[in-house]
C-alpha positions in Angstrom: 55.9 78.8 98.8 52.9 79.4 100.8 50.9 76.4 98.8 53.8 74.4 99.2 53.8 74.8 102.9 50.0 74.0 103.1 50.6 71.1 101.1 53.2 69.7 103.5 51.0 70.3 106.4 48.4 68.2 104.8 50.9 65.7 103.9 51.8 65.6 107.7 48.3 65.4 108.7 47.4 62.4 106.2 50.5 60.5 107.6 49.9 61.4 111.3 46.2 59.9 110.6 47.3 56.9 108.8 49.8 56.0 111.8 47.0 56.7 114.5 44.6 54.3 112.3 47.5 51.6 112.1 48.4 52.1 115.9 44.7 51.8 117.1 43.9 48.8 115.0 47.2 47.2 116.4 46.3 47.8 119.9 42.9 46.7 119.5 44.1 43.5 118.0 46.6 42.7 120.5 43.9 43.1 123.3 41.1 41.1 121.3 43.7 38.1 120.6 44.9 38.1 124.2 44.9 34.8 125.9 43.0 35.3 129.1 44.9 32.5 130.8 48.2 34.3 130.4 49.4 36.7 133.0 47.1 39.8 134.1 47.0 42.1 131.2 48.9 45.6 131.9 50.0 48.6 130.1 53.6 47.1 130.1 52.5 44.0 128.3 50.9 46.0 125.9 53.7 47.9 125.2 56.0 44.9 124.9 53.5 43.4 122.5 52.8 46.3 120.3 56.3 47.7 120.3 54.6 51.1 121.1 55.8 53.6 124.0 54.4 53.4 127.3 53.1 56.8 126.9 51.5 56.1 123.3 49.7 53.3 124.9 48.5 55.3 127.6 47.5 58.1 125.0 45.4 55.7 123.0 43.6 54.3 126.1 42.5 57.9 126.9 41.5 59.3 124.2 39.8 56.1 122.5 37.0 55.1 125.0 36.5 51.7 122.8 40.2 50.5 123.4 39.9 51.5 127.0 36.8 49.5 127.3 38.3 46.6 125.8 41.5 47.1 127.8 39.8 47.2 131.4 37.8 44.0 130.2 40.7 42.1 129.5 42.4 43.3 132.4 39.9 42.4 134.7 39.3 38.9 133.3 43.1 37.8 132.3 45.5 36.0 134.8 47.1 33.1 135.7 45.3 30.5 138.0 47.6 31.8 140.7 46.9 35.6 140.2 43.2 34.5 140.0 43.2 33.0 143.4 45.2 35.7 144.9 42.5 38.2 143.2 39.7 36.2 145.0 41.7 35.9 148.2 42.1 39.8 148.6 38.5 40.2 147.6 37.2 38.0 150.4 39.4 39.4 152.7 38.1 43.0 151.9 34.7 41.8 152.3 35.5 40.1 156.0 37.1 43.2 157.1 
């Protein structure tokens, strides 16, 4: 019974590791394939595109520096023309103040 319990724990760890790898690759793929001319990237867009929960998205971005870096870069450089102009306006407004 003891080895059966240890075997069950090991199976769960392998399954969890597999799920983690799949989720990691899914998030990375969605980010790297994101069209920068679409709306500004945010966690809700990522959640909808991956069908993962918002808390799962946040956990992966916090636990994997590479994902966080890709996310920040996409977020910074994405947005519609209107959003980009608004960002530029807000930046210039701050510099004047």
